[in-house]
N, C-alpha and C positions, 0 to 999 in steps of 0.2 A: 255412419250413424251408429249410435250406441245400441247395444242389445237391450231390448225392453225388459228383459228379465234380469234384475240385479242379483249379484252374488249375495245371498243372505248372510254369509260369514264374513263379508268384507267390511271392515271398519265399523262394525256395529257398535262397539263400545268406545270408539275413538274420541267422541266429544268429551267423555268423562275423564280423559287424561289430563285436562287442564283444571287445576284447582280453583281458578278464578271464574270458570264458566258455570252458570247456574245449571242445576239438573234439568234434563229434558222433560218436557211435558208428555207424560204417557197417557194415551187414550184409554178409556175404560175397556176392559176385556168384554167382548160380546160374542154371541153365537152367530153362526152363519145366517146372513140375511137373504131371503128368497129374492130371485130376480124380479118377480112381480112387484115387490116392495120397492126395489131400486127404481123400477120404472115409474111408480107413482111419485116417489121422492123427486125424480128428475123432471117431473112435469112442470115444476115452477119455471123452468127455463123457457117454456113457451110463452108464459105470461110476461116475463122480462123481455124476451126477444120481440114480442108483439109491439111493445112500445119502442124498442130500438128500431124496428123496421119502419115505423111511422116517423121516427126521429130522422133516420138516415134518408128516407125518400122524400119527405115533405118539408123538413125544417130549413134546409139550406135555401130553397126557393122562397120560403116564407119570410126569412129574415131579410132577404133582399127586397121583398115587397114592402117591408116595414121601412125601408130606406137605408139599410146598411149596405155599403158598396161590396161588390163581389170579393175584393181583396181582403176587406176587413172581416168578412164572415168567417174566415179561417181562424181569426183570433178567438172568436167565441168557441170554436171547436177545440181550441187549445186546452180548454178546461178538462177535456177527457184525459190526455196524458198527464196533466198536472195532478188531477185528483187521483188518477190511478197510481201515480208515483208515490204518493204519500198515504192515501186512504186505505187501499186494499192490503198492503203489507201490515199496516197498523191494526186494521180490523182482523186480519188473519191471526196475528199474535194475541190480540185480546180474546178472540174466540177460542184459541187454543187453551187458554187458562180460565175461561169463564166458568163460574161455579153455580150458575143459575139452576134452580130446580127443574127448569124446562129444558135443560141441556146446554151444550156449548154453542151450537150453530143456530138453532131455531130462533132465539131472541134477536140475533142480528138480521136474519132473513125477514122476520116480521117487521122490524123497524125499517129496514131498507125498502120493503114493499110498500109500507105506509108512506114513506117519504117519496117514493115514485108517484103515488097517487096525488099527493099534495103538489108535486112539481108539475105534472101534466095539466092539472087544473089551472095553475098559475100561468103556464105557457098558453093554454087555450084561451084564457081571458085577458091576455096581455094587451090586445088592441082595445078591448072595452075599458080596462083599467086605465090605459093611457088616455083614452078619450075623456074619462072622468077627471083625470089630473090636468087636462088642458091641451092635449094634442089636437091639431087640426085634422079631423078625420077625413077630410077631402084631400089633404096634402100627401106628397110622396115621401115625406120624412116625418117620423113620429118618435121623438126622443124619449118620451115617457114610456111608450109601449116597448121601445127597445130596452130600456132599463129593466122593466118588469120581466120581459122575455129573458134577458140575460140572467137575472136572478133565478128564475124558474129553471133555466137550462142548466146552470151550474148545480142547482140542487138535484136535478135529474141525473146528472153525470156522477155526482157523489153517491147518490142513492143506488145507482146501478152497481157501482164498485162495492158499496157496503153489502149488497145482496149477492152478487155473483160469486165472490170469493168464498163465503161460508157455504153456499150451495154446493160448489165443487168439493170443498173440504168435507162436507157432510157425506157426500157420496164416497169419498175416499175412506172416511171413517168406517162406513158400513161395509166396505169390501174387505176390510181387515188385511190389507197388504197382499191380497191375492192378485197377481199381475193380470191374469185373464179377466177376472171379474172387474178389476179396475178399468180395463179397456172397454168392457161391456157397459159399465156404468157411464163412462164418458161418451160412449157411442149413443147411449140413451139420451144423455144431456144434449149432444149434438143433434139427435133426431128431433127432440122437442124444440130446440132452437130453430130447426128447419120448419117445423109446424108453425111456430110463432111468426117466423119470417113470411111464410106463405099467407097466413091470415092477415098479417100486418100490411104486406105489400098489396094484397088484394083489397084491403080496406082503403089504403091510400090511393089505389088506382081508380076507385069508384068516386065519381064526382057528384053524386046525388044524395049524399047523407043529409045535407041541409034541408031537403024536402021531408025527411023522416023526423029529424030533430029540428023542427021549425023555430024553436026558441033560440037556437044558436045564431041565427041571422039577425044582426043588429045594424044600426047606422054606422057603427065603428068597425064592424066585422063583416067583410064582404063574403061572397059565396065561397071563395077558396079558404078564407079564414074560418068560416062556419063549418066547412067540411073537415078541416083540421080539428076544430073543437069537438065536433061530433065523433070523429075517430078516436079522440082521446077519452071520451066518455065510454066508448066500447072497450078501450084499453083498461080503464078502471075496473069495469065489471070482470073482464077476463083475468086480470092479475089477481083480483080478490078470490076468484074460484080456484085458480091454480095454486096460489099460495096456501090456501086452506087445505087443499088436497095433499100438498107436499108436507106441510107441517104435521098434519094428523097421521100421516103414513110413516113418518120417521120417529122411531122410539129410541131416544137417546138416554143413556145412563148418565146422570149428573156427575161431573168430574169430582165433586167433593165427596161423593159416596162410593167412589171406586177404589180408594186407597192409593190414588196416583200421587206422584211427587210433583209439586208445583214449582215452576221456575220462579226464582226470586227469593225463595225461602232461605234465610240465613246469609244473604249476600249483601245486605246493607240497605238497599232501597229498590223499590219496584221499578223506578225509572232507569236505574243503572242496569238492572237485569233486562229490561225491555230493549234498551239500545244495544246491549251486548248481543242479545239473541237475534236482533235484526241484522247487524253488521258483522258480529263476531263469528257467526256460523259459516260465513262465506269460505273461510280458510279450511273448513272440513269437507268442502264439496269435492267429490271425486271428478276425474277427468270426464266421464260420460255426462255428469250433470252440467259441467261447463259447456260441453258440446251441445246439449239440448238448449241451454240458455242462449248460446251464440247463434245457433241456427234460427231459433225463435225470433231473436232480435233482427236478424237480417231479413227474415220472412216478412215481419211487420213493417219494415221500411217500405216494402212494396204494397202491402195490403192497405195501409192507412190512407194514402191519397185516393185509392180506389173507393174505399168505403165512404170517405168524406164527400167526394165529388162525382159519384157514379151517375146519378140522375141528372146532375147539373152538366156533366160532360155530354150526355145524350142531348140535352136541350140546347146547349151552346154549340158544340163542335159537330154534331151529326145533323141536328135540325137547323142550326144557324140562327137560333132565336136569341132574344134579349130578355133577361129576367124582368125588366121593366116594360117590355114591349108587347106582352100579351100572349096571343093564342099559340103562335108557333113554338115558343119556349115551353109553355104549359103542356102542349102536345108531346114535345120531346121528353119532358119530365115523366108524363104518364107512360110513355113507351119504355122509359128507363125503369119505371116501377114494374112494368110487365116483364122486362128482362130479369129483374131481381126476383120476381115471383118464380120464374122458370129456374133461376139459379137455386132457389130454395128447394124446389122439387128435386133437383139433382142432389142437393145437399142431404135431403132426407133419405133418398134411395141409397146414397153412399154410406150414410150412417148405419143403415140396416145391414149393409154388406161389410162394414168395417172390420168386425172381429174375424170374419172368415178371411179377408184379405191379409190382415196382420198375422193371422195364424199360419197362413200358407207361405207368405213372402217375408214376413218380419216387419215389425212396426217401423223400424228405421228405413228400410227399403221403400215402403209405401210412402212414408213422409218425404223421402228424397225425390221420388217420381212426381209427387204432387207439387213440389216446389219448382221442378223443371217445367211442368205444365203451366203453373202460374206465371212463370217468366215468359213463356211463349205467348200466352194470352195478353199480357201487358204490352209486349212488343207489337202484337197484332193491333192493339188499340192505337199505338203511335202511328202505325202504317195507315190505319183506317182514317185517322184524323187528317193525315197528310193527303190522302186520296180525296176526302170530302172537300177539303179546301182547294184542291187542284181542279176539281170539276167546275167550280165557279158558282154554285147556287147559294153558298153560305153568305148571309148578310143581305140577300136580295129579296127576301120574303117568299122564296120558292120552296116547295116541299122537297125533301131529300129523295133521291132514287130509292126504290124499294130494296135493291140489292145492298145498299149501304146500311139501311135500317136492319135488314135481316142479318147481316154480318155482325152488327153491333150487338143485337139480341143474342146471337149465337155465342159470342164471346162471353157475355154475361152468364149465359146458361152453362157453358163449359167450366167456368170458374167455380161453379158449385162443388165440383169434385175436390179440388185442392182446398177449398174453404172448409169443407167437412173434415178433412184430415187435420187442418190447422186448429179447428175447434175441439179436437178430441185427443189425437195422438200425443202432442207435447204434454198435455195435462196428465195423461196416464203414465208417460215415461218419467216425468219429474216426480210424480207421486210415489211410484214404486222404487225409484232410486234414492229418494230422500228418507223414506220410512226407516230403512235399516240404520240410519244415523241417529235415530231416536228423536227426530224433530217433529213438531206438530204439522198436520196437514194444512192448517190455516197458514202457517209460515211458508210451506212449500208453494201454495197457490199464490201467496203474496210475492215470493221471490220470482216465480215465473211471470207474474204480472209486471214486475220491474223490467224484465227482458222484453216485454211487449210494449210498454209505454215509453221507456227511455229513448229508443230510436225514433219514436214518433215526434220528438221535439225537434231534431235536426231536419226531418222530412217536412215538418210543419213550417220551419223557418224558410224553406224554399218557396213557400206560397204566401208568405207574409208580405205586406206592402213595404216598399222601400221608403 
């Protein structure tokens, strides 16, 4: 693994050797930002992740209740890699050169957060809108509700990508290329992701929200649907509070008032400069950058199926339930949400200890150990699935043995450690290695996101219907 501390003298002016390459975007010079301010800025991650936790724990079962077959549900989730492939790198580049008086990153964070609010409202009311458009609300297949849901879901994924990239880039801007403070800032971000996960999974695991938000229960929206809708209302309030706290805590110096050189000046066209900076900068990457990108890509080949079908795996393989069959599957999904809640607790604790671990052992070593542990846990899931099917209770309406359930929850919990490392260390490494090249932090976050989403496409293909 690469050393997390890049040589500040290595290749710093290399990009300028090509006369056809536009000048790099230089961030405004700023004073040292207190860690308390970094903590407040990172708080927006909890609002974003609250919605993600609801999305990951509840939406796969929900789409199958709308009538989408299990195999085709994965196509809906394909919007994540697709939107991440294009949206986050483009947003990163645009934010690098944004000249708004409110700063470079905050306008994108605000627009992304507002889009998340719109998306979750659309998703929550998909069944009601489908009923108004002509769906049979007593049937098991609701085509109009599915269409509305898919529209809202894609908006949500695009909005998440619009928001998260500038959030991490803003933290990188505020740390001024200090490797230690960059790790601390990303650990804060990971900590708030854990907090958002804990609150989101706890919200998703509670089945009585419809009793509090009684207006959510309608003829077209059953109890499980009403619980999802109620949870999204809580998400709207939470993301509004955390976004406000983050935006007012970050004091950005507008790029236009900093004397910075803007990419694209004197190069013919903004579009040409845009495409050059997105693809042309790859040839300037050092070997450690390629190592970070390669390991990230391989890591996410494993993470993506787990994140996509974790609670569904618990409901189907451990509890032996049918998504259209009622109580057993729903119980499994709730136990999966409990496992993810414990996973988030471990994620949060690891985030608090991350800087100390990286300082003592090195960021690369910690990242490598976490990936080995991740692999062991995924292999354990395969073994547990085999054991559950061998016992013979699956598909017979019988509850699973307590030992099987405890083992599954334990695996979910242990995976919180490597997940915390995955959420922070690669971002800190790529940020500190790319900064000496004179490239914007928005671009660096976009490039790392490419390494995350590109391998998700072949892994997604393995679960698409034939």
